[in-house]
C-alpha positions in Angstrom: -2.8 8.8 18.9 -5.7 8.7 16.4 -6.4 11.1 13.6 -7.8 11.4 10.0 -5.8 11.9 6.8 -5.8 15.7 6.6 -2.8 17.9 6.6 -4.5 20.5 8.9 -5.3 17.7 11.4 -2.0 15.8 11.3 0.7 18.4 10.9 -0.1 20.4 14.1 0.5 17.3 16.5 3.5 15.7 14.9 6.0 17.6 17.0 4.1 16.5 20.2 4.3 12.9 19.0 8.0 13.3 18.3 8.6 14.8 21.7 6.8 11.9 23.5 8.9 9.4 21.5 12.1 11.2 22.4 11.2 10.9 26.1 11.0 7.1 25.7 7.3 6.5 25.4 6.0 3.9 22.9 3.6 5.7 20.7 1.3 4.2 18.1 -0.6 6.4 15.7 -3.7 5.2 13.9 -3.8 6.9 10.5 -4.9 6.0 6.9 -1.8 4.8 4.9 -1.3 8.0 2.9 0.1 9.6 6.0 2.0 6.6 7.4 5.4 7.7 6.2 5.0 11.2 7.8 3.9 9.6 11.1 6.8 7.1 11.0 9.3 9.9 10.7 8.4 11.0 14.2 9.4 7.6 15.7 5.9 6.5 16.3 4.5 3.2 14.8 1.8 3.9 12.3 -1.3 1.8 12.7 -3.0 2.0 9.2 -6.7 1.7 8.9 -9.0 2.2 5.8 -10.9 5.5 5.8 -13.9 6.5 3.7 -13.2 10.2 4.0 -12.2 12.3 1.0 -8.4 12.1 0.7 -6.0 15.0 1.5 -5.7 16.0 -2.2 -9.4 15.6 -3.0 -11.4 18.4 -4.6 -13.2 20.4 -1.9 -16.3 19.8 -3.7 -16.1 16.2 -2.4 -17.3 17.5 1.0 -20.5 19.0 -0.3 -22.0 22.3 0.4 -24.2 22.0 3.5 -23.5 21.5 7.2 -24.9 17.9 7.0 -22.7 17.3 3.9 -19.7 18.2 6.1 -20.4 16.2 9.2 -22.0 13.0 7.9 -18.8 11.7 6.4 -17.1 11.7 9.8 -19.8 9.7 11.4 -19.9 7.2 8.4 -16.1 6.9 8.6 -16.2 6.3 12.5 -18.8 3.5 12.2 -16.7 1.6 9.7 -13.3 2.4 11.2 -14.0 1.4 14.8 -14.1 -2.4 14.2 -10.8 -2.1 12.3 -9.2 -0.3 15.2 -10.6 -2.6 17.8 -9.0 -5.5 16.0 -5.7 -3.6 15.5 -5.3 -2.9 19.2 -6.5 -6.2 20.6 -4.0 -7.4 23.2 -2.0 -4.1 23.0 -4.3 -1.6 24.6 -2.6 1.7 25.4 -2.3 3.5 28.8 -3.7 6.7 27.3 -5.4 7.8 24.2 -4.7 11.1 22.3 -7.0 12.0 19.5 -7.8 14.6 16.9 -11.1 16.4 17.3 -12.5 14.5 14.4 -11.6 11.0 15.6 -14.8 9.7 17.1 -13.6 6.1 17.3 -10.7 7.2 19.7 -13.1 8.4 22.4 -15.2 5.3 22.1 -12.0 3.2 22.5 -10.7 5.0 25.5 -13.9 4.4 27.3 -13.9 0.8 26.2 -10.4 0.4 27.5 -10.9 2.5 30.6 -8.0 4.8 30.0 -7.7 8.6 29.9 -8.3 10.4 26.6 -6.9 13.8 25.7 -8.1 15.8 22.6 -5.4 17.5 20.6 -7.2 20.4 18.9 -5.7 21.9 15.9 -8.2 24.9 16.0 -10.4 26.9 18.3 -12.3 25.2 21.1 -15.7 25.9 22.6 -16.1 28.7 25.1 -18.7 29.2 27.8 -21.8 30.1 25.8 -20.6 28.7 22.5 -23.6 26.4 22.1 -26.1 29.2 22.5 -24.2 31.7 20.4 -22.9 29.5 17.6 -23.9 25.9 17.6 -27.6 26.2 18.2 -28.3 28.9 15.6 -26.1 26.9 13.1 -28.0 23.7 13.6 -31.5 25.1 14.1 -32.6 24.4 10.5 -30.7 21.2 9.7 -31.9 19.7 12.9 -35.6 20.0 11.9 -35.1 18.2 8.6 -35.7 14.5 8.0 -32.0 14.1 7.1 -30.9 16.0 10.3 -33.1 13.9 12.5 -31.8 10.7 10.9 -28.2 11.8 11.4 -28.7 12.4 15.1 -30.6 9.2 15.5 -27.8 7.2 13.9 -25.2 8.9 15.9 -27.0 8.3 19.2 -27.6 4.7 18.3 -23.9 4.2 17.6 -22.9 5.7 20.8 -25.5 3.7 22.8 -24.3 0.5 21.0 -20.8 1.2 22.4 -22.1 1.9 26.0 -22.0 5.7 25.8 -25.2 7.6 26.9 -23.8 11.1 26.1 -25.6 13.2 23.5 -23.6 13.6 20.2 -23.1 17.3 20.5 -21.1 17.2 23.8 -19.4 14.0 22.8 -18.0 15.8 19.7 -17.5 19.3 21.2 -16.8 19.0 24.9 -13.8 16.8 25.7 -12.9 16.0 29.2 -9.4 17.1 28.6 -7.9 19.1 25.8 -4.6 20.5 24.6 -5.1 23.4 22.2 -2.4 23.4 19.6 -3.0 27.1 18.6 -1.8 30.3 20.5 -4.3 31.7 22.8 -4.2 34.9 20.8 -6.1 33.0 18.0 -8.9 31.8 20.3 -12.2 33.7 20.1 -13.5 34.6 23.6 -10.4 33.2 25.2 -11.4 34.7 28.5 -14.5 32.4 28.5 -12.6 29.1 27.8 -12.5 26.7 30.7 -8.7 26.2 31.2 -9.3 23.4 33.7 -10.3 21.5 30.5 -8.4 23.3 27.8 -4.7 24.1 28.0 -3.2 26.4 25.3 0.2 25.2 24.4 0.6 27.3 21.2 2.4 26.3 18.1 4.2 23.0 17.9 6.1 23.5 14.8 9.6 21.9 15.0 12.3 22.7 12.4 10.4 21.2 9.5 13.8 20.5 7.8 12.3 17.5 6.1 10.1 19.8 4.0 13.1 21.4 2.4 14.7 24.9 2.5 14.4 28.2 0.6 16.8 31.1 0.2 15.8 34.7 -0.2 17.0 35.9 -3.7 19.7 38.5 -3.9 18.1 42.0 -4.3 14.7 41.0 -3.0 13.9 43.9 -0.7 10.4 42.5 0.2 9.3 38.9 -0.1 5.6 37.9 -0.3 4.4 34.3 0.2 0.9 33.4 -1.2 -0.5 30.1 0.0 -4.1 28.9 0.3 -3.2 25.8 2.2 -3.7 22.3 0.9 -7.4 22.0 0.2 -8.9 25.1 -1.3 -6.3 25.9 -3.9 -8.1 25.8 -7.2 -8.1 29.7 -7.6 -6.2 30.6 -10.8 -8.0 33.9 -11.1 -6.9 34.9 -7.5 -3.3 33.9 -8.3 -3.4 36.0 -11.4 -4.4 39.0 -9.3 -1.5 38.4 -7.0 0.9 38.4 -10.0 -0.6 41.7 -11.2 -0.3 43.1 -7.7 3.4 42.5 -7.2 4.9 41.4 -10.5 6.0 44.9 -11.4 6.9 46.4 -8.0 10.6 47.1 -7.8 12.4 45.2 -5.2 9.5 42.9 -4.5 9.7 39.1 -4.8 6.6 36.9 -5.0 6.4 33.2 -4.2 3.2 31.5 -5.3 2.1 28.1 -3.9 -0.8 27.0 -6.2 -1.4 23.5 -5.0 -1.9 20.4 -7.3 -4.9 21.6 -9.3 -3.5 24.8 -11.0 -1.0 24.8 -13.9 1.5 27.4 -14.6 -0.1 28.0 -18.0 -3.3 29.1 -16.3 -1.5 32.0 -14.7 -0.4 33.7 -18.0 2.9 35.5 -18.2 5.1 35.2 -15.2 7.5 38.0 -14.4 11.1 37.3 -13.4 10.4 38.2 -9.7 7.6 35.6 -9.4 8.2 32.0 -8.3 5.4 29.4 -9.0 5.4 26.1 -7.1 2.8 23.4 -6.4 4.1 23.1 -2.8 6.7 25.1 -0.8 8.5 24.7 2.5 6.1 27.2 4.1 7.7 27.7 7.4 11.2 28.1 5.9 9.9 30.9 3.6 7.9 32.7 6.3 11.1 33.0 8.5 12.4 35.2 5.7 9.3 36.8 4.3 7.8 40.3 4.8 4.2 39.5 4.0 2.0 36.4 4.0 -1.1 36.1 1.9 -3.0 33.3 3.5 -6.4 31.5 3.6 -6.2 32.0 7.4 -6.4 28.3 8.3 -5.3 27.6 11.9 -2.0 26.2 10.9 -1.0 29.1 8.6 -2.4 31.8 10.9 -0.2 30.6 13.7 2.9 30.2 11.4 2.4 33.8 10.5 2.2 34.8 14.1 5.2 32.7 15.1 7.4 34.2 12.4 6.0 37.7 13.1 4.9 38.0 9.5 2.1 40.5 8.5 -0.8 38.9 6.8 -3.5 39.5 4.3 -6.2 37.0 5.1 -8.3 35.6 2.2 -10.4 32.9 3.8 -11.9 30.1 1.8 -14.1 28.0 4.2 -15.0 26.9 7.7 -13.1 28.4 10.6 -10.9 30.5 8.2 -13.4 33.4 8.2 -13.3 33.6 12.1 -9.5 33.3 12.1 -9.3 36.2 9.6 -11.5 38.4 11.8 -9.3 37.5 14.8 -6.1 38.3 13.0 -7.4 41.7 11.8 -8.6 42.5 15.3 -5.0 41.7 16.7 -3.8 44.5 14.4 -1.5 42.2 12.4 -3.5 41.5 9.3 -6.2 42.7 6.8 -9.2 40.6 6.0 -9.9 40.6 2.3 -12.9 38.4 1.1 -12.0 36.5 -2.0 -14.3 38.6 -4.2 -12.6 41.7 -3.1 -9.0 40.4 -3.5 -8.1 42.4 -6.6 -4.6 43.4 -7.5 -5.3 47.0 -6.4 -6.7 46.0 -3.0 -3.9 43.4 -2.5 -1.2 46.0 -3.2 -2.9 48.7 -1.1 -3.0 46.3 1.9 0.5 45.0 1.4 2.1 48.5 1.3 0.1 49.5 4.4 1.0 46.4 6.5 4.6 46.3 5.6 5.1 50.0 6.2 3.5 50.2 9.6 5.8 49.9 12.7 2.7 49.3 14.9 2.0 46.1 13.1 5.6 44.9 13.6 5.5 45.8 17.2 2.2 43.9 17.8 3.6 40.9 16.0 6.7 40.9 18.2 4.5 41.0 21.3 2.3 38.1 20.1 5.5 36.1 19.2 6.8 36.5 22.7 3.5 35.4 24.2 3.4 32.4 22.0 6.9 31.3 23.1 5.8 31.4 26.7 3.0 28.9 26.0 5.5 26.1 25.8 4.8 24.3 22.5 5.5 20.6 22.2 7.5 20.3 25.4 4.7 21.7 27.5 2.2 19.6 25.7 4.3 16.4 26.5 4.5 17.5 30.1 0.7 17.9 30.3 0.3 14.4 28.6 2.6 12.7 31.0 0.7 14.3 33.9 -2.4 12.4 32.8 -0.8 9.0 32.5 -2.1 6.6 35.1 0.1 5.6 37.9 1.7 2.1 37.5 
């Protein structure tokens, strides 16, 4: 397995790795050292390598503001990581390669070794027509700039140097085989996804006992969890609006996860029914919560669905805006842009969602659909099916 050091790219596949190890497979996991202990806990052997990407706790500003700002670091990292990984695996080449969607070196190595490669996608995948509808309009302007042309030229040169004639776009976005670690309900245009390539296995969450536990306070009639994930957490004004929205509601209890960049002092007076933490055992809380205010990342969205928790989606970046729209279209969430997420709007949406039996019914239906997708066990079955015969 090959991945980058990002919570949203590592956490979704850990249960798949754990299941493969439990079945007796010897699994190595190439990952920067900051995630080595988390990987080792699955029973896999971490293969550490140096990465030039911003770390998991880096300020989001480190990724820049433009499309090229976002994608160039992955190519730069791939170019410098590949020699490290070639050396690390020399004489111990695997029978099959698993890789996160951002791990370009893994695909090069699979072809170099002549073994199958399977993408483990933590978020949506391309559908029939994706290039024309999304990718081409998004890339039209950057592709015409000197910087954009240089990016593509460098990417193609790197691929050619490694014996790959494929254009960078399908190399990145069109894997030959893919397991999709989100429920099909979260996939836009799911009816246009080629399921000969992409298999939806749904959430692979495990029990997460290592993250700690949480107990619902006595007298808490309604529990709300607020979490903007691990990256885009520097939102003290938003957290203050959440406190205003729920801090004086009788019987309501608010759990705020504020990340590592916000202090308690920035939130002002904290009522007795509000907990403030830098990090929380999210899944443990969601199993007891009545409402989830989320940034609508792929991981958080599917955890809300898996626990049948109504959601207010306040997206921050990248795929979160699309996820928020999908959740709203499913009838289980309200999409509130961050600039509209005032105390009054949050409270209004919360009361509507938690008091609507139709929302609860739809969440129960989706949870049942997700359970049928198979999770980590089905993912391991599909991976074993791709192993070369000995």
